[in-house]
N, CA, C and O atoms as a Maestro MAE file, in Angstrom:
{
 s_m_m2io_version
 :::
 2.0.0
}

f_m_ct {
 s_m_title
 :::
 protein
 m_atom[280] {
  # First column is atom index #
  i_m_mmod_type
  r_m_x_coord
  r_m_y_coord
  r_m_z_coord
  i_m_residue_number
  s_m_chain_name
  s_m_pdb_residue_name
  s_m_pdb_atom_name
  i_m_atomic_number
  :::
  1 25 -16.416 -75.817 -10.562 1 A "MET " " N  " 7
  2 3 -17.666 -76.535 -10.522 1 A "MET " " CA " 6
  3 2 -18.110 -76.705 -9.074 1 A "MET " " C  " 6
  4 15 -17.289 -76.837 -8.167 1 A "MET " " O  " 8
  5 25 -19.395 -76.699 -8.882 2 A "ALA " " N  " 7
  6 3 -19.968 -76.809 -7.542 2 A "ALA " " CA " 6
  7 2 -20.450 -78.234 -7.284 2 A "ALA " " C  " 6
  8 15 -20.773 -78.974 -8.213 2 A "ALA " " O  " 8
  9 25 -20.490 -78.601 -6.011 3 A "ARG " " N  " 7
  10 3 -21.002 -79.915 -5.629 3 A "ARG " " CA " 6
  11 2 -22.521 -79.899 -5.676 3 A "ARG " " C  " 6
  12 15 -23.152 -78.899 -5.331 3 A "ARG " " O  " 8
  13 25 -23.104 -81.012 -6.104 4 A "VAL " " N  " 7
  14 3 -24.553 -81.164 -6.104 4 A "VAL " " CA " 6
  15 2 -24.946 -81.833 -4.792 4 A "VAL " " C  " 6
  16 15 -24.409 -82.882 -4.436 4 A "VAL " " O  " 8
  17 25 -25.889 -81.220 -4.073 5 A "LEU " " N  " 7
  18 3 -26.315 -81.696 -2.762 5 A "LEU " " CA " 6
  19 2 -27.781 -82.093 -2.779 5 A "LEU " " C  " 6
  20 15 -28.572 -81.564 -3.559 5 A "LEU " " O  " 8
  21 25 -28.134 -83.036 -1.903 6 A "VAL " " N  " 7
  22 3 -29.528 -83.440 -1.688 6 A "VAL " " CA " 6
  23 2 -29.688 -83.773 -0.214 6 A "VAL " " C  " 6
  24 15 -28.704 -83.864 0.521 6 A "VAL " " O  " 8
  25 25 -30.922 -83.954 0.212 7 A "ALA " " N  " 7
  26 3 -31.200 -84.413 1.573 7 A "ALA " " CA " 6
  27 2 -31.307 -85.934 1.532 7 A "ALA " " C  " 6
  28 15 -31.955 -86.492 0.647 7 A "ALA " " O  " 8
  29 25 -30.672 -86.602 2.489 8 A "CYS " " N  " 7
  30 3 -30.748 -88.061 2.589 8 A "CYS " " CA " 6
  31 2 -32.212 -88.472 2.752 8 A "CYS " " C  " 6
  32 15 -32.942 -87.887 3.552 8 A "CYS " " O  " 8
  33 25 -32.629 -89.470 1.996 9 A "ALA " " N  " 7
  34 3 -34.020 -89.938 2.062 9 A "ALA " " CA " 6
  35 2 -34.345 -90.617 3.394 9 A "ALA " " C  " 6
  36 15 -35.515 -90.721 3.761 9 A "ALA " " O  " 8
  37 25 -33.335 -91.075 4.115 10 A "GLN " " N  " 7
  38 3 -33.553 -91.758 5.389 10 A "GLN " " CA " 6
  39 2 -33.662 -90.795 6.569 10 A "GLN " " C  " 6
  40 15 -34.580 -90.905 7.382 10 A "GLN " " O  " 8
  41 25 -32.723 -89.849 6.658 11 A "ASP " " N  " 7
  42 3 -32.701 -88.995 7.859 11 A "ASP " " CA " 6
  43 2 -32.697 -87.492 7.575 11 A "ASP " " C  " 6
  44 15 -32.680 -86.689 8.508 11 A "ASP " " O  " 8
  45 25 -32.711 -87.106 6.303 12 A "GLY " " N  " 7
  46 3 -32.807 -85.693 5.965 12 A "GLY " " CA " 6
  47 2 -31.517 -84.907 6.001 12 A "GLY " " C  " 6
  48 15 -31.514 -83.713 5.700 12 A "GLY " " O  " 8
  49 25 -30.407 -85.554 6.367 13 A "ARG " " N  " 7
  50 3 -29.130 -84.830 6.391 13 A "ARG " " CA " 6
  51 2 -28.717 -84.436 4.976 13 A "ARG " " C  " 6
  52 15 -28.976 -85.168 4.020 13 A "ARG " " O  " 8
  53 25 -28.080 -83.288 4.849 14 A "VAL " " N  " 7
  54 3 -27.588 -82.826 3.555 14 A "VAL " " CA " 6
  55 2 -26.340 -83.634 3.208 14 A "VAL " " C  " 6
  56 15 -25.408 -83.731 4.006 14 A "VAL " " O  " 8
  57 25 -26.336 -84.217 1.996 15 A "VAL " " N  " 7
  58 3 -25.203 -85.031 1.555 15 A "VAL " " CA " 6
  59 2 -24.796 -84.637 0.140 15 A "VAL " " C  " 6
  60 15 -25.604 -84.149 -0.649 15 A "VAL " " O  " 8
  61 25 -23.522 -84.864 -0.155 16 A "HIS " " N  " 7
  62 3 -22.972 -84.622 -1.491 16 A "HIS " " CA " 6
  63 2 -23.263 -85.845 -2.346 16 A "HIS " " C  " 6
  64 15 -23.051 -86.977 -1.911 16 A "HIS " " O  " 8
  65 25 -23.744 -85.622 -3.547 17 A "THR " " N  " 7
  66 3 -24.109 -86.719 -4.440 17 A "THR " " CA " 6
  67 2 -22.916 -87.337 -5.167 17 A "THR " " C  " 6
  68 15 -23.049 -88.373 -5.818 17 A "THR " " O  " 8
  69 25 -21.759 -86.701 -5.055 18 A "GLY " " N  " 7
  70 3 -20.605 -87.162 -5.820 18 A "GLY " " CA " 6
  71 2 -20.521 -86.506 -7.189 18 A "GLY " " C  " 6
  72 15 -19.555 -86.717 -7.922 18 A "GLY " " O  " 8
  73 25 -21.524 -85.714 -7.536 19 A "HIS " " N  " 7
  74 3 -21.548 -85.015 -8.816 19 A "HIS " " CA " 6
  75 2 -21.110 -83.562 -8.625 19 A "HIS " " C  " 6
  76 15 -21.419 -82.931 -7.615 19 A "HIS " " O  " 8
  77 25 -20.391 -83.054 -9.611 20 A "HIS " " N  " 7
  78 3 -19.973 -81.651 -9.653 20 A "HIS " " CA " 6
  79 2 -20.480 -81.064 -10.952 20 A "HIS " " C  " 6
  80 15 -20.315 -81.670 -12.011 20 A "HIS " " O  " 8
  81 25 -21.092 -79.897 -10.892 21 A "MET " " N  " 7
  82 3 -21.639 -79.257 -12.090 21 A "MET " " CA " 6
  83 2 -21.510 -77.749 -11.984 21 A "MET " " C  " 6
  84 15 -21.472 -77.180 -10.893 21 A "MET " " O  " 8
  85 25 -21.445 -77.123 -13.141 22 A "THR " " N  " 7
  86 3 -21.568 -75.670 -13.181 22 A "THR " " CA " 6
  87 2 -23.051 -75.354 -13.025 22 A "THR " " C  " 6
  88 15 -23.890 -76.250 -13.124 22 A "THR " " O  " 8
  89 25 -23.376 -74.101 -12.784 23 A "ALA " " N  " 7
  90 3 -24.781 -73.706 -12.658 23 A "ALA " " CA " 6
  91 2 -25.533 -74.006 -13.954 23 A "ALA " " C  " 6
  92 15 -26.682 -74.447 -13.916 23 A "ALA " " O  " 8
  93 25 -24.896 -73.771 -15.093 24 A "ALA " " N  " 7
  94 3 -25.540 -74.030 -16.385 24 A "ALA " " CA " 6
  95 2 -25.787 -75.526 -16.582 24 A "ALA " " C  " 6
  96 15 -26.849 -75.918 -17.064 24 A "ALA " " O  " 8
  97 25 -24.815 -76.363 -16.213 25 A "GLN " " N  " 7
  98 3 -24.997 -77.813 -16.325 25 A "GLN " " CA " 6
  99 2 -26.124 -78.290 -15.421 25 A "GLN " " C  " 6
  100 15 -26.932 -79.134 -15.806 25 A "GLN " " O  " 8
  101 25 -26.165 -77.742 -14.220 26 A "PHE " " N  " 7
  102 3 -27.203 -78.142 -13.275 26 A "PHE " " CA " 6
  103 2 -28.583 -77.768 -13.813 26 A "PHE " " C  " 6
  104 15 -29.511 -78.574 -13.745 26 A "PHE " " O  " 8
  105 25 -28.727 -76.556 -14.345 27 A "GLU " " N  " 7
  106 3 -30.016 -76.119 -14.881 27 A "GLU " " CA " 6
  107 2 -30.454 -76.973 -16.069 27 A "GLU " " C  " 6
  108 15 -31.649 -77.148 -16.305 27 A "GLU " " O  " 8
  109 25 -29.488 -77.499 -16.813 28 A "ALA " " N  " 7
  110 3 -29.808 -78.326 -17.981 28 A "ALA " " CA " 6
  111 2 -30.008 -79.803 -17.625 28 A "ALA " " C  " 6
  112 15 -30.459 -80.580 -18.466 28 A "ALA " " O  " 8
  113 25 -29.683 -80.192 -16.410 29 A "ALA " " N  " 7
  114 3 -29.776 -81.602 -16.008 29 A "ALA " " CA " 6
  115 2 -31.230 -82.059 -16.069 29 A "ALA " " C  " 6
  116 15 -32.109 -81.449 -15.461 29 A "ALA " " O  " 8
  117 25 -31.470 -83.131 -16.806 30 A "ASN " " N  " 7
  118 3 -32.835 -83.635 -16.904 30 A "ASN " " CA " 6
  119 2 -32.883 -85.156 -16.771 30 A "ASN " " C  " 6
  120 15 -33.821 -85.800 -17.242 30 A "ASN " " O  " 8
  121 25 -31.873 -85.717 -16.131 31 A "ALA " " N  " 7
  122 3 -31.801 -87.163 -15.940 31 A "ALA " " CA " 6
  123 2 -32.066 -87.513 -14.481 31 A "ALA " " C  " 6
  124 15 -32.216 -86.634 -13.633 31 A "ALA " " O  " 8
  125 25 -32.118 -88.784 -14.214 32 A "ARG " " N  " 7
  126 3 -32.211 -89.310 -12.848 32 A "ARG " " CA " 6
  127 2 -30.842 -89.879 -12.531 32 A "ARG " " C  " 6
  128 15 -30.355 -90.763 -13.235 32 A "ARG " " O  " 8
  129 25 -30.222 -89.381 -11.482 33 A "TYR " " N  " 7
  130 3 -28.859 -89.757 -11.123 33 A "TYR " " CA " 6
  131 2 -28.863 -90.606 -9.855 33 A "TYR " " C  " 6
  132 15 -29.723 -90.436 -8.990 33 A "TYR " " O  " 8
  133 25 -27.904 -91.513 -9.749 34 A "ALA " " N  " 7
  134 3 -27.791 -92.381 -8.575 34 A "ALA " " CA " 6
  135 2 -26.473 -92.108 -7.853 34 A "ALA " " C  " 6
  136 15 -25.484 -91.705 -8.466 34 A "ALA " " O  " 8
  137 25 -26.480 -92.335 -6.547 35 A "PHE " " N  " 7
  138 3 -25.249 -92.222 -5.755 35 A "PHE " " CA " 6
  139 2 -25.425 -93.008 -4.461 35 A "PHE " " C  " 6
  140 15 -26.546 -93.256 -4.017 35 A "PHE " " O  " 8
  141 25 -24.290 -93.398 -3.861 36 A "ARG " " N  " 7
  142 3 -24.324 -94.042 -2.555 36 A "ARG " " CA " 6
  143 2 -24.256 -92.945 -1.500 36 A "ARG " " C  " 6
  144 15 -23.317 -92.149 -1.482 36 A "ARG " " O  " 8
  145 25 -25.241 -92.907 -0.634 37 A "CYS " " N  " 7
  146 3 -25.374 -91.864 0.380 37 A "CYS " " CA " 6
  147 2 -24.315 -92.028 1.471 37 A "CYS " " C  " 6
  148 15 -24.140 -93.111 2.030 37 A "CYS " " O  " 8
  149 25 -23.618 -90.939 1.759 38 A "SER " " N  " 7
  150 3 -22.593 -90.967 2.806 38 A "SER " " CA " 6
  151 2 -23.211 -90.952 4.204 38 A "SER " " C  " 6
  152 15 -22.524 -91.250 5.182 38 A "SER " " O  " 8
  153 25 -24.488 -90.612 4.312 39 A "ALA " " N  " 7
  154 3 -25.149 -90.560 5.620 39 A "ALA " " CA " 6
  155 2 -25.672 -91.930 6.047 39 A "ALA " " C  " 6
  156 15 -25.500 -92.327 7.199 39 A "ALA " " O  " 8
  157 25 -26.315 -92.657 5.118 40 A "CYS " " N  " 7
  158 3 -26.939 -93.927 5.507 40 A "CYS " " CA " 6
  159 2 -26.385 -95.139 4.773 40 A "CYS " " C  " 6
  160 15 -26.658 -96.273 5.166 40 A "CYS " " O  " 8
  161 25 -25.611 -94.920 3.714 41 A "GLY " " N  " 7
  162 3 -25.011 -96.020 2.974 41 A "GLY " " CA " 6
  163 2 -25.883 -96.612 1.877 41 A "GLY " " C  " 6
  164 15 -25.411 -97.451 1.110 41 A "GLY " " O  " 8
  165 25 -27.144 -96.198 1.783 42 A "ASP " " N  " 7
  166 3 -28.041 -96.700 0.740 42 A "ASP " " CA " 6
  167 2 -27.763 -96.019 -0.596 42 A "ASP " " C  " 6
  168 15 -27.126 -94.968 -0.657 42 A "ASP " " O  " 8
  169 25 -28.254 -96.641 -1.658 43 A "ILE " " N  " 7
  170 3 -28.217 -96.014 -2.974 43 A "ILE " " CA " 6
  171 2 -29.465 -95.139 -3.085 43 A "ILE " " C  " 6
  172 15 -30.583 -95.620 -2.903 43 A "ILE " " O  " 8
  173 25 -29.272 -93.859 -3.384 44 A "HIS " " N  " 7
  174 3 -30.378 -92.932 -3.580 44 A "HIS " " CA " 6
  175 2 -30.344 -92.444 -5.024 44 A "HIS " " C  " 6
  176 15 -29.317 -92.540 -5.694 44 A "HIS " " O  " 8
  177 25 -31.446 -91.932 -5.488 45 A "HIS " " N  " 7
  178 3 -31.554 -91.317 -6.807 45 A "HIS " " CA " 6
  179 2 -32.004 -89.876 -6.611 45 A "HIS " " C  " 6
  180 15 -32.739 -89.565 -5.673 45 A "HIS " " O  " 8
  181 25 -31.558 -89.003 -7.503 46 A "TRP " " N  " 7
  182 3 -31.985 -87.615 -7.421 46 A "TRP " " CA " 6
  183 2 -32.253 -87.070 -8.818 46 A "TRP " " C  " 6
  184 15 -31.681 -87.520 -9.811 46 A "TRP " " O  " 8
  185 25 -33.125 -86.104 -8.854 47 A "VAL " " N  " 7
  186 3 -33.390 -85.310 -10.052 47 A "VAL " " CA " 6
  187 2 -33.197 -83.844 -9.656 47 A "VAL " " C  " 6
  188 15 -33.188 -83.505 -8.472 47 A "VAL " " O  " 8
  189 25 -33.048 -83.004 -10.641 48 A "ARG " " N  " 7
  190 3 -32.745 -81.588 -10.365 48 A "ARG " " CA " 6
  191 2 -33.749 -80.932 -9.418 48 A "ARG " " C  " 6
  192 15 -33.359 -80.103 -8.596 48 A "ARG " " O  " 8
  193 25 -35.003 -81.276 -9.512 49 A "ALA " " N  " 7
  194 3 -36.037 -80.639 -8.691 49 A "ALA " " CA " 6
  195 2 -35.824 -80.856 -7.194 49 A "ALA " " C  " 6
  196 15 -36.306 -80.059 -6.390 49 A "ALA " " O  " 8
  197 25 -35.118 -81.908 -6.805 50 A "GLU " " N  " 7
  198 3 -34.908 -82.174 -5.381 50 A "GLU " " CA " 6
  199 2 -33.459 -81.979 -4.949 50 A "GLU " " C  " 6
  200 15 -33.077 -82.383 -3.851 50 A "GLU " " O  " 8
  201 25 -32.657 -81.365 -5.805 51 A "ALA " " N  " 7
  202 3 -31.245 -81.137 -5.499 51 A "ALA " " CA " 6
  203 2 -30.921 -79.655 -5.617 51 A "ALA " " C  " 6
  204 15 -31.743 -78.861 -6.075 51 A "ALA " " O  " 8
  205 25 -29.734 -79.299 -5.206 52 A "TRP " " N  " 7
  206 3 -29.252 -77.925 -5.360 52 A "TRP " " CA " 6
  207 2 -27.741 -77.965 -5.439 52 A "TRP " " C  " 6
  208 15 -27.109 -78.940 -5.033 52 A "TRP " " O  " 8
  209 25 -27.161 -76.881 -5.973 53 A "ILE " " N  " 7
  210 3 -25.704 -76.809 -6.005 53 A "ILE " " CA " 6
  211 2 -25.231 -76.017 -4.796 53 A "ILE " " C  " 6
  212 15 -25.875 -75.071 -4.344 53 A "ILE " " O  " 8
  213 25 -24.097 -76.436 -4.301 54 A "GLU " " N  " 7
  214 3 -23.532 -75.824 -3.098 54 A "GLU " " CA " 6
  215 2 -23.208 -74.361 -3.366 54 A "GLU " " C  " 6
  216 15 -22.640 -74.028 -4.406 54 A "GLU " " O  " 8
  217 25 -23.567 -73.493 -2.436 55 A "PRO " " N  " 7
  218 3 -23.212 -72.077 -2.609 55 A "PRO " " CA " 6
  219 2 -21.693 -71.923 -2.711 55 A "PRO " " C  " 6
  220 15 -20.939 -72.685 -2.106 55 A "PRO " " O  " 8
  221 25 -21.267 -70.946 -3.470 56 A "ALA " " N  " 7
  222 3 -19.835 -70.685 -3.622 56 A "ALA " " CA " 6
  223 2 -19.226 -70.334 -2.276 56 A "ALA " " C  " 6
  224 15 -19.819 -69.615 -1.472 56 A "ALA " " O  " 8
  225 25 -18.068 -70.842 -2.057 57 A "ARG " " N  " 7
  226 3 -17.360 -70.527 -0.807 57 A "ARG " " CA " 6
  227 2 -16.591 -69.236 -0.982 57 A "ARG " " C  " 6
  228 15 -16.041 -68.965 -2.049 57 A "ARG " " O  " 8
  229 25 -16.557 -68.451 0.062 58 A "VAL " " N  " 7
  230 3 -15.798 -67.207 0.032 58 A "VAL " " CA " 6
  231 2 -14.366 -67.533 0.419 58 A "VAL " " C  " 6
  232 15 -14.106 -68.086 1.488 58 A "VAL " " O  " 8
  233 25 -13.454 -67.188 -0.453 59 A "VAL " " N  " 7
  234 3 -12.040 -67.431 -0.186 59 A "VAL " " CA " 6
  235 2 -11.393 -66.086 0.061 59 A "VAL " " C  " 6
  236 15 -11.415 -65.200 -0.794 59 A "VAL " " O  " 8
  237 25 -10.822 -65.946 1.233 60 A "ARG " " N  " 7
  238 3 -10.169 -64.678 1.572 60 A "ARG " " CA " 6
  239 2 -8.715 -64.715 1.132 60 A "ARG " " C  " 6
  240 15 -8.017 -65.712 1.315 60 A "ARG " " O  " 8
  241 25 -8.277 -63.615 0.554 61 A "ALA " " N  " 7
  242 3 -6.873 -63.502 0.178 61 A "ALA " " CA " 6
  243 2 -6.055 -63.311 1.448 61 A "ALA " " C  " 6
  244 15 -6.494 -62.647 2.388 61 A "ALA " " O  " 8
  245 25 -4.882 -63.891 1.467 62 A "ALA " " N  " 7
  246 3 -4.007 -63.720 2.624 62 A "ALA " " CA " 6
  247 2 -3.650 -62.247 2.738 62 A "ALA " " C  " 6
  248 15 -3.377 -61.581 1.740 62 A "ALA " " O  " 8
  249 25 -3.656 -61.758 3.946 63 A "THR " " N  " 7
  250 3 -3.311 -60.347 4.129 63 A "THR " " CA " 6
  251 2 -1.803 -60.197 3.999 63 A "THR " " C  " 6
  252 15 -1.032 -61.030 4.476 63 A "THR " " O  " 8
  253 25 -1.418 -59.146 3.361 64 A "ALA " " N  " 7
  254 3 0.010 -58.880 3.165 64 A "ALA " " CA " 6
  255 2 0.625 -58.450 4.486 64 A "ALA " " C  " 6
  256 15 -0.025 -57.819 5.320 64 A "ALA " " O  " 8
  257 25 1.874 -58.801 4.656 65 A "ALA " " N  " 7
  258 3 2.598 -58.389 5.861 65 A "ALA " " CA " 6
  259 2 2.770 -56.878 5.823 65 A "ALA " " C  " 6
  260 15 2.958 -56.297 4.754 65 A "ALA " " O  " 8
  261 25 2.707 -56.245 6.984 66 A "PRO " " N  " 7
  262 3 2.888 -54.783 6.994 66 A "PRO " " CA " 6
  263 2 4.274 -54.394 6.469 66 A "PRO " " C  " 6
  264 15 5.267 -55.086 6.695 66 A "PRO " " O  " 8
  265 25 4.302 -53.278 5.771 67 A "ALA " " N  " 7
  266 3 5.580 -52.788 5.231 67 A "ALA " " CA " 6
  267 2 6.483 -52.388 6.389 67 A "ALA " " C  " 6
  268 15 6.036 -51.873 7.414 67 A "ALA " " O  " 8
  269 25 7.751 -52.640 6.187 68 A "GLU " " N  " 7
  270 3 8.720 -52.277 7.239 68 A "GLU " " CA " 6
  271 2 8.880 -50.761 7.287 68 A "GLU " " C  " 6
  272 15 8.852 -50.084 6.259 68 A "GLU " " O  " 8
  273 25 9.049 -50.243 8.505 69 A "ALA " " N  " 7
  274 3 9.274 -48.807 8.678 69 A "ALA " " CA " 6
  275 2 10.641 -48.456 8.148 69 A "ALA " " C  " 6
  276 15 11.588 -49.231 8.291 69 A "ALA " " O  " 8
  277 25 10.750 -47.301 7.541 70 A "GLU " " N  " 7
  278 3 12.041 -46.878 6.995 70 A "GLU " " CA " 6
  279 2 12.850 -46.162 8.003 70 A "GLU " " C  " 6
  280 15 13.967 -45.737 7.709 70 A "GLU " " O  " 8
  :::
 }
 m_bond[279] {
  # First column is bond index #
  i_m_from
  i_m_to
  i_m_order
  :::
  1 1 2 1
  2 2 3 1
  3 3 4 2
  4 3 5 1
  5 5 6 1
  6 6 7 1
  7 7 8 2
  8 7 9 1
  9 9 10 1
  10 10 11 1
  11 11 12 2
  12 11 13 1
  13 13 14 1
  14 14 15 1
  15 15 16 2
  16 15 17 1
  17 17 18 1
  18 18 19 1
  19 19 20 2
  20 19 21 1
  21 21 22 1
  22 22 23 1
  23 23 24 2
  24 23 25 1
  25 25 26 1
  26 26 27 1
  27 27 28 2
  28 27 29 1
  29 29 30 1
  30 30 31 1
  31 31 32 2
  32 31 33 1
  33 33 34 1
  34 34 35 1
  35 35 36 2
  36 35 37 1
  37 37 38 1
  38 38 39 1
  39 39 40 2
  40 39 41 1
  41 41 42 1
  42 42 43 1
  43 43 44 2
  44 43 45 1
  45 45 46 1
  46 46 47 1
  47 47 48 2
  48 47 49 1
  49 49 50 1
  50 50 51 1
  51 51 52 2
  52 51 53 1
  53 53 54 1
  54 54 55 1
  55 55 56 2
  56 55 57 1
  57 57 58 1
  58 58 59 1
  59 59 60 2
  60 59 61 1
  61 61 62 1
  62 62 63 1
  63 63 64 2
  64 63 65 1
  65 65 66 1
  66 66 67 1
  67 67 68 2
  68 67 69 1
  69 69 70 1
  70 70 71 1
  71 71 72 2
  72 71 73 1
  73 73 74 1
  74 74 75 1
  75 75 76 2
  76 75 77 1
  77 77 78 1
  78 78 79 1
  79 79 80 2
  80 79 81 1
  81 81 82 1
  82 82 83 1
  83 83 84 2
  84 83 85 1
  85 85 86 1
  86 86 87 1
  87 87 88 2
  88 87 89 1
  89 89 90 1
  90 90 91 1
  91 91 92 2
  92 91 93 1
  93 93 94 1
  94 94 95 1
  95 95 96 2
  96 95 97 1
  97 97 98 1
  98 98 99 1
  99 99 100 2
  100 99 101 1
  101 101 102 1
  102 102 103 1
  103 103 104 2
  104 103 105 1
  105 105 106 1
  106 106 107 1
  107 107 108 2
  108 107 109 1
  109 109 110 1
  110 110 111 1
  111 111 112 2
  112 111 113 1
  113 113 114 1
  114 114 115 1
  115 115 116 2
  116 115 117 1
  117 117 118 1
  118 118 119 1
  119 119 120 2
  120 119 121 1
  121 121 122 1
  122 122 123 1
  123 123 124 2
  124 123 125 1
  125 125 126 1
  126 126 127 1
  127 127 128 2
  128 127 129 1
  129 129 130 1
  130 130 131 1
  131 131 132 2
  132 131 133 1
  133 133 134 1
  134 134 135 1
  135 135 136 2
  136 135 137 1
  137 137 138 1
  138 138 139 1
  139 139 140 2
  140 139 141 1
  141 141 142 1
  142 142 143 1
  143 143 144 2
  144 143 145 1
  145 145 146 1
  146 146 147 1
  147 147 148 2
  148 147 149 1
  149 149 150 1
  150 150 151 1
  151 151 152 2
  152 151 153 1
  153 153 154 1
  154 154 155 1
  155 155 156 2
  156 155 157 1
  157 157 158 1
  158 158 159 1
  159 159 160 2
  160 159 161 1
  161 161 162 1
  162 162 163 1
  163 163 164 2
  164 163 165 1
  165 165 166 1
  166 166 167 1
  167 167 168 2
  168 167 169 1
  169 169 170 1
  170 170 171 1
  171 171 172 2
  172 171 173 1
  173 173 174 1
  174 174 175 1
  175 175 176 2
  176 175 177 1
  177 177 178 1
  178 178 179 1
  179 179 180 2
  180 179 181 1
  181 181 182 1
  182 182 183 1
  183 183 184 2
  184 183 185 1
  185 185 186 1
  186 186 187 1
  187 187 188 2
  188 187 189 1
  189 189 190 1
  190 190 191 1
  191 191 192 2
  192 191 193 1
  193 193 194 1
  194 194 195 1
  195 195 196 2
  196 195 197 1
  197 197 198 1
  198 198 199 1
  199 199 200 2
  200 199 201 1
  201 201 202 1
  202 202 203 1
  203 203 204 2
  204 203 205 1
  205 205 206 1
  206 206 207 1
  207 207 208 2
  208 207 209 1
  209 209 210 1
  210 210 211 1
  211 211 212 2
  212 211 213 1
  213 213 214 1
  214 214 215 1
  215 215 216 2
  216 215 217 1
  217 217 218 1
  218 218 219 1
  219 219 220 2
  220 219 221 1
  221 221 222 1
  222 222 223 1
  223 223 224 2
  224 223 225 1
  225 225 226 1
  226 226 227 1
  227 227 228 2
  228 227 229 1
  229 229 230 1
  230 230 231 1
  231 231 232 2
  232 231 233 1
  233 233 234 1
  234 234 235 1
  235 235 236 2
  236 235 237 1
  237 237 238 1
  238 238 239 1
  239 239 240 2
  240 239 241 1
  241 241 242 1
  242 242 243 1
  243 243 244 2
  244 243 245 1
  245 245 246 1
  246 246 247 1
  247 247 248 2
  248 247 249 1
  249 249 250 1
  250 250 251 1
  251 251 252 2
  252 251 253 1
  253 253 254 1
  254 254 255 1
  255 255 256 2
  256 255 257 1
  257 257 258 1
  258 258 259 1
  259 259 260 2
  260 259 261 1
  261 261 262 1
  262 262 263 1
  263 263 264 2
  264 263 265 1
  265 265 266 1
  266 266 267 1
  267 267 268 2
  268 267 269 1
  269 269 270 1
  270 270 271 1
  271 271 272 2
  272 271 273 1
  273 273 274 1
  274 274 275 1
  275 275 276 2
  276 275 277 1
  277 277 278 1
  278 278 279 1
  279 279 280 2
  :::
 }
}
């Protein structure tokens, strides 16, 4: 699941709402959600139209150690 992000209403910084959703859940979201903003400390509300889900992070596989010479 991805984090739901919005811009802080006070200073515009991108903050995590505390909600995690799949892309399908996010597209179906039709409620007004509340959260305490980590940037300014106020309670903010968000709806899907003003939020987005965090892009997937690229996770690199650890590179294998080189094979020993025979």
